[in-house]
Structures are given as C-alpha cells and as structure tokens.
KEMAR-746153 format. One record per atom (N, C-alpha, C, O): x, y, z. Coordinates in pm, whole numbers, padded with zeros to 5 digits, always signed. Example, Ala and Ser with C-alpha at 12.3 -4.5 7.8 and 13.67 -1.06 7.14 Angstrom:
REM KEMAR-746153
+01319-00569+00780/+01230-00450+00780/+01320-00330+00780/+01424-00332+00846/+01285-00225+00708/+01367-00106+00714/+01290+00003+00787/+01341+00114+00804/
This chain:
REM KEMAR-746153
-03737+00690-12802/-03759+00697-12659/-03909+00717-12631/-03988+00626-12657/-03949+00832-12579/-04089+00859-12549/-04147+00953-12653/-04080+01043-12703/-04275+00930-12686/-04340+01011-12789/-04462+01086-12740/-04507+01181-12805/-04517+01045-12625/-04640+01107-12576/-04646+01096-12424/-04654+00986-12369/-04640+01210-12356/-04640+01213-12210/-04778+01249-12156/-04845+01337-12210/-04820+01180-12051/-04942+01217-11980/-04900+01297-11857/-04815+01253-11779/-04962+01415-11839/-04932+01502-11727/-05058+01523-11643/-05135+01615-11670/-05079+01438-11543/-05195+01458-11455/-05171+01580-11365/-05059+01602-11319/-05275+01658-11341/-05262+01772-11252/-05382+01781-11159/-05496+01758-11198/-05352+01815-11034/-05460+01839-10938/-05467+01986-10899/-05543+02025-10811/-05386+02068-10966/-05387+02211-10941/-05303+02256-10823/-05294+02376-10796/-05241+02164-10752/-05158+02200-10637/-05025+02258-10686/-04985+02234-10800/-04957+02335-10600/-04827+02388-10639/-04728+02278-10680/-04652+02296-10776/-04728+02166-10609/-04638+02057-10644/-04674+01997-10780/-04586+01965-10859/-04801+01984-10805/-04846+01934-10935/-04807+02031-11046/-04768+01989-11155/-04818+02162-11018/-04777+02262-11117/-04629+02247-11152/-04591+02260-11268/-04546+02220-11050/-04403+02200-11076/-04380+02077-11162/-04296+02078-11252/-04454+01970-11136/-04440+01848-11216/-04483+01874-11360/-04421+01823-11453/-04588+01954-11378/-04633+01989-11513/-04524+02069-11585/-04493+02041-11701/-04466+02166-11516/-04359+02247-11576/-04241+02158-11618/-04187+02172-11728/-04202+02067-11529/-04091+01977-11561/-04128+01881-11674/-04045+01851-11760/-04252+01834-11672/-04297+01743-11778/-04298+01810-11914/-04259+01750-12014/-04341+01935-11918/-04342+02009-12044/-04200+02039-12091/-04170+02029-12210/-04113+02074-11998/-03972+02097-12034/-03910+01968-12091/-03835+01972-12189/-03941+01856-12028/-03890+01726-12074/-03945+01695-12213/-03872+01649-12301/-04075+01719-12233/-04138+01694-12363/-04074+01781-12472/-04054+01735-12584/-04044+01905-12437/-03980+01993-12535/-03842+01939-12574/-03807+01938-12692/-03765+01896-12476/-03633+01840-12505/-03641+01717-12595/-03559+01698-12684/-03743+01635-12570/-03759+01511-12647/-03832+01533-12780/-03827+01447-12869/-03898+01648-12794/-03978+01672-12914/-04105+01591-12916/-04151+01548-13022/-04163+01569-12798/-04284+01487-12786/-04407+01574-12758/-04394+01693-12729/-04522+01514-12767/-04646+01583-12733/-04688+01543-12592/-04640+01445-12536/-04780+01621-12535/-04831+01593-12401/-04983+01596-12401/-05047+01661-12483/-05037+01521-12307/-05179+01531-12276/-05190+01566-12129/-05137+01497-12043/-05260+01675-12102/-05287+01716-11964/-05416+01652-11917/-05514+01647-11992/-05416+01604-11795/-05534+01536-11739/-05567+01592-11602/-05480+01610-11518/-05695+01618-11581/-05744+01648-11447/-05859+01552-11419/-05951+01538-11500/-05852+01487-11303/-05958+01394-11265/-06056+01467-11175/-06020+01515-11067/-06178+01476-11222/-06284+01542-11146/-06333+01449-11035/-06359+01332-11060/-06344+01500-10914/-06393+01415-10806/-06543+01390-10819/-06616+01473-10873/-06585+01277-10770/-06728+01245-10764/-06779+01283-10627/-06708+01269-10527/-06902+01331-10623/-06962+01364-10494/-07034+01240-10443/-07111+01177-10515/-07008+01207-10318/-07070+01089-10256/-07137+01132-10127/-07070+01169-10031/-07269+01126-10127/-07343+01163-10007/-07448+01056-09984/-07524+01021-10074/-07451+01005-09864/-07553+00906-09829/-07677+00979-09780/-07670+01056-09685/-07788+00954-09844/-07914+01016-09804/-08030+00932-09854/-08017+00855-09949/-08142+00949-09789/-08263+00881-09833/-08339+00964-09935/-08421+00910-10010/-08313+01094-09940/-08383+01183-10033/-08282+01245-10128/-08243+01361-10113/-08242+01167-10226/-08137+01212-10317/-08181+01332-10401/-08096+01411-10443/-08312+01346-10427/-08356+01460-10507/-08325+01593-10438/-08311+01695-10506/-08314+01593-10307/-08279+01715-10233/-08135+01756-10260/-08098+01872-10239/-08054+01663-10306/-07913+01691-10330/-07881+01720-10477/-07767+01756-10508/-07977+01705-10567/-07949+01721-10709/-07890+01857-10742/-07794+01866-10818/-07948+01963-10686/-07896+02097-10713/-07754+02112-10659/-07667+02168-10726/-07730+02061-10537/-07596+02067-10481/-07496+01989-10567/-07383+02032-10587/-07539+01875-10619/-07452+01795-10705/-07420+01870-10832/-07305+01867-10879/-07519+01938-10890/-07496+02014-11013/-07402+02132-10986/-07312+02160-11066/-07422+02199-10874/-07334+02311-10838/-07191+02262-10814/-07095+02324-10859/-07180+02151-10744/-07047+02092-10718/-06979+02057-10849/-06862+02089-10870/-07052+01990-10939/-06995+01949-11068/-06953+02071-11150/-06847+02068-11213/-07033+02176-11148/-06999+02297-11223/-06874+02364-11166/-06788+02410-11241/-06864+02367-11034/-06747+02427-10969/-06621+02345-11000/-06516+02401-11028/-06633+02212-10995/-06518+02126-11025/-06477+02138-11171/-06358+02134-11202/-06574+02151-11261/-06544+02167-11404/-06471+02299-11427/-06378+02305-11507/-06513+02405-11358/-06447+02534-11370/-06301+02526-11324/-06211+02579-11390/-06278+02459-11211/-06140+02440-11163/-06058+02359-11263/-05943+02392-11291/-06118+02253-11316/-06047+02169-11415/-06008+02253-11536/-05896+02242-11586/-06100+02338-11582/-06071+02424-11697/-05956+02519-11666/-05871+02545-11751/-05952+02571-11543/-05843+02660-11503/-05709+02585-11501/-05610+02633-11557/-05707+02468-11436/-05584+02391-11426/-05532+02350-11564/-05414+02364-11594/-05624+02300-11647/-05584+02253-11779/-05551+02368-11873/-05467+02355-11962/-05618+02482-11855/-05586+02600-11934/-05445+02649-11906/-05372+02688-11997/-05408+02646-11779/-05272+02685-11739/-05170+02590-11801/-05067+02634-11852/-05198+02461-11796/-05108+02360-11854/-05096+02381-12005/-04986+02380-12059/-05208+02401-12072/-05209+02420-12216/-05133+02546-12257/-05059+02546-12356/-05150+02654-12181/-05079+02780-12211/-04928+02761-12197/-04851+02810-12279/-04887+02690-12094/-04744+02664-12074/-04687+02580-12187/-04577+02605-12235/-04764+02479-12230/-04719+02396-12341/-04707+02479-12469/-04610+02465-12544/-04804+02564-12494/-04801+02650-12613/-04679+02743-12610/-04611+02760-12711/-04652+02802-12493/-04535+02889-12478/-04405+02814-12502/-04305+02871-12545/-04408+02685-12472/-04287+02602-12486/-04280+02530-12620/-04191+02449-12643/-04375+02560-12710/-04381+02495-12842/-04395+02344-12830/-04332+02269-12904/-04479+02300-12737/-04507+02158-12719/-04652+02132-12757/-04742+02199-12707/-04674+02036-12844/-04810+01999-12883/-04883+01945-12760/-04829+01864-12685/-05006+01992-12741/-05077+01959-12617/-05224+01938-12642/-05287+02008-12721/-05277+01839-12572/-05419+01814-12568/-05455+01803-12420/-05369+01766-12339/-05578+01834-12384/-05618+01823-12244/-05750+01748-12234/-05830+01745-12327/-05769+01689-12118/-05893+01616-12092/-05922+01618-11942/-05831+01609-11859/-06048+01630-11909/-06094+01618-11771/-06194+01502-11767/-06287+01496-11848/-06173+01412-11674/-06262+01297-11660/-06306+01285-11515/-06231+01317-11423/-06428+01238-11497/-06476+01212-11362/-06453+01065-11331/-06483+00977-11411/-06400+01041-11212/-06375+00903-11172/-06367+00896-11020/-06316+00988-10956/-06417+00789-10965/-06411+00769-10820/-06267+00746-10775/-06229+00786-10665/-06188+00682-10859/-06049+00649-10827/-05955+00720-10924/-05938+00675-11037/-05895+00831-10882/-05808+00906-10973/-05696+00822-11035/-05664+00841-11153/-05637+00732-10959/-05527+00653-11015/-05573+00569-11134/-05498+00553-11231/-05696+00516-11128/-05747+00438-11241/-05774+00528-11361/-05749+00488-11475/-05823+00649-11336/-05847+00744-11446/-05715+00779-11513/-05709+00792-11636/-05610+00796-11434/-05478+00828-11490/-05428+00714-11579/-05384+00736-11691/-05436+00593-11528/-05389+00476-11603/-05473+00455-11729/-05418+00431-11837/-05606+00464-11716/-05695+00444-11831/-05673+00551-11938/-05671+00521-12057/-05655+00675-11895/-05632+00783-11990/-05499+00762-12062/-05491+00780-12183/-05396+00726-11989/-05266+00699-12051/-05278+00589-12156/-05221+00597-12264/-05352+00486-12121/-05368+00373-12214/-05450+00414-12337/-05410+00386-12450/-05565+00480-12317/-05652+00513-12430/-05595+00624-12518/-05627+00631-12636/-05511+00710-12461/-05450+00818-12539/-05313+00776-12594/-05243+00857-12656/-05275+00652-12571/-05149+00596-12622/-05027+00673-12571/-04932+00697-12646/-05030+00710-12445/-04915+00775-12382/-04814+00666-12345/-04851+00555-12308/-04687+00700-12356/-04584+00602-12321/-04504+00641-12197/-04408+00573-12162/-04543+00750-12132/-04484+00789-12004/-04583+00877-11928/-04642+00969-11984/-04599+00848-11801/-04680+00929-11712/-04583+01009-11625/-04495+00951-11561/-04599+01140-11622/-04513+01227-11541/-04602+01290-11435/-04694+01366-11466/-04573+01259-11308/-04658+01313-11202/-04580+01340-11075/-04467+01293-11058/-04642+01415-10988/-04580+01453-10862/-04618+01356-10751/-04718+01286-10759/-04535+01355-10649/-04566+01282-10527/-04550+01379-10411/-04449+01447-10399/-04651+01383-10327/-04647+01471-10211/-04558+01415-10101/-04528+01484-10004/-04516+01291-10115/-04423+01231-10018/-04484+01207-09882/-04416+01215-09780/-04614+01177-09880/-04679+01150-09752/-04626+01020-09694/-04600+00923-09765/-04610+01021-09563/-04560+00902-09494/-04644+00875-09371/-04723+00959-09327/-04626+00757-09316/-04687+00722-09190/-04839+00730-09192/-04903+00686-09287/-04895+00786-09086/-05040+00792-09071/-05104+00877-09180/-05213+00844-09227/-05038+00985-09221/-05092+01071-09326/-05108+00991-09457/-05209+01004-09525/-05009+00911-09490/-05018+00829-09610/-05128+00725-09598/-05199+00696-09694/-05142+00669-09478/-05245+00569-09456/-05385+00629-09470/-05473+00569-09532/-05405+00747-09413/-05536+00810-09416/-05568+00874-09551/-05680+00860-09600/-05472+00942-09610/-05498+01014-09735/-05470+00929-09858/-05522+00957-09966/-05390+00827-09842/-05355+00743-09955/-05258+00815-10046/-05224+00931-10023/-05215+00748-10147/-05124+00808-10243/-05165+00763-10382/-05148+00647-10420/-05218+00857-10457/-05256+00825-10594/-05133+00788-10676/-05138+00699-10760/-05022+00857-10650/-04898+00828-10721/-04854+00684-10694/-04816+00612-10787/-04860+00643-10568/-04820+00506-10533/-04910+00405-10603/-04863+00301-10649/-05039+00434-10609/-05133+00344-10676/-05103+00337-10826/-05110+00229-10885/-05070+00451-10887/-05035+00450-11029/-04910+00366-11050/-04903+00283-11141/-04810+00388-10965/-04686+00310-10975/-04712+00161-10962/-04652+00081-11033/-04799+00125-10872/-04828-00016-10845/-04904-00083-10959/-04879-00199-10991/-04998-00010-11021/-05090-00072-11117/-05063-00042-11264/-05117-00109-11351/-04981+00057-11293/-04959+00096-11432/-04858+00005-11500/-04756-00032-11442/-04888-00030-11623/-04792-00102-11707/-04711-00002-11790/-04613-00039-11854/-04753+00124-11787/-04684+00231-11857/-04583+00291-11760/-04615+00310-11643/-04461+00322-11804/-04362+00382-11714/-04413+00511-11651/-04490+00586-11712/-04368+00536-11529/-04409+00654-11453/-04283+00726-11404/-04196+00665-11341/-04276+00854-11433/-04169+00939-11382/-04228+01020-11268/-04320+01100-11288/-04175+01001-11147/-04229+01067-11028/-04135+01178-10985/-04016+01157-10966/-04191+01296-10969/-04117+01411-10920/-04156+01432-10776/-04273+01453-10745/-04058+01427-10687/-04082+01436-10544/-04072+01579-10495/-04001+01662-10552/-04145+01605-10389/-04142+01735-10324/-04007+01755-10256/-03960+01667-10184/-03946+01869-10279/-03821+01903-10210/-03855+01952-10071/-03936+02043-10055/-03795+01893-09973/-03819+01933-09834/-03732+02054-09802/-03611+02042-09788/-03796+02167-09790/-03724+02290-09760/-03759+02333-09619/-03877+02344-09583/-03657+02356-09539/-03680+02398-09401/-03665+02549-09393/-03567+02606-09441/-03762+02612-09334/-03755+02758-09320/-03680+02795-09193/-03672+02716-09099/-03627+02914-09193/-03553+02962-09075/-03645+03018-08969/-03600+03059-08863/-03774+03020-08998/-03871+03078-08904/-03888+02999-08781/-03966+03037-08693/
C-alpha cells in the first residue's frame, strides 16, 4: 500500500489534527512520514530595498522559529507513536508547489493534509492550497476536512 506519507503543516489547529491523523495512519500501516512546513516569502514593493533587508532577515528568522516549533511538535508526536519521521522546511512563493515538489523529491506516495473548507468569496480571496495540491499532484492526496461544530452560544 503506502510506504511514505508527507504531512504538510501550517501550525493551525486543523493542520495539527491532520498531522495527528496522518501519524496514526502511518503507525497502522508501518510507514514513515516526512513533516513539511512551507516558509512564506516576504514580498514588498519598494524603490529602496536595502531599507528592508533587516526587516526581511527578522521576518525570515521569525518564520524559521515558527517552522521549527511546528515541525518539532510533529516530530515529537511521531516519536511517541513509534513512527519514523523526517522534517523539512522550505521557502516557496506557492505552498502547493512546495508540497508537490517535496512529495516527489522525498519519494512520498501519499500526501495527508487538511482542508479548511473555505467556500464562496472566502475561497476566492484566500485560495485553497489543498485544492491546488489536489488539482496538480500526481501523488494521491488524503484530505481531512474540518468538522463543522455549532456552539450553543
């Protein structure tokens, strides 16, 4: 069946749930996982780019710290579950392409990721990385959807 799962994470609660489910699935199958976090690129239009160099370095350092936290959490969970795990953080303008490229270069045979279930104008404005992965990946994708829970409040 599957031998190597890619688990992309953005650090959100929904992504954390997908990671937990992906690791549980990997444990059942006896497979290994690779955790991935895509670092965002900073894009600022300016005529004096040297004025932004320090801000860019600070931004990159902060994003790297978050990536280390997200991937550390994933790695710890995999270790607790006796699942072989590797992690990687890559910078890319298009997260969906980074996910697909990482799956291909790491020889993953299944991508397990969450979908926030955005619809309508929100989906149009924010886009859906999951939808883009589904559309462009030749590697199978297992999508875990957000459960819609209504509060009594």
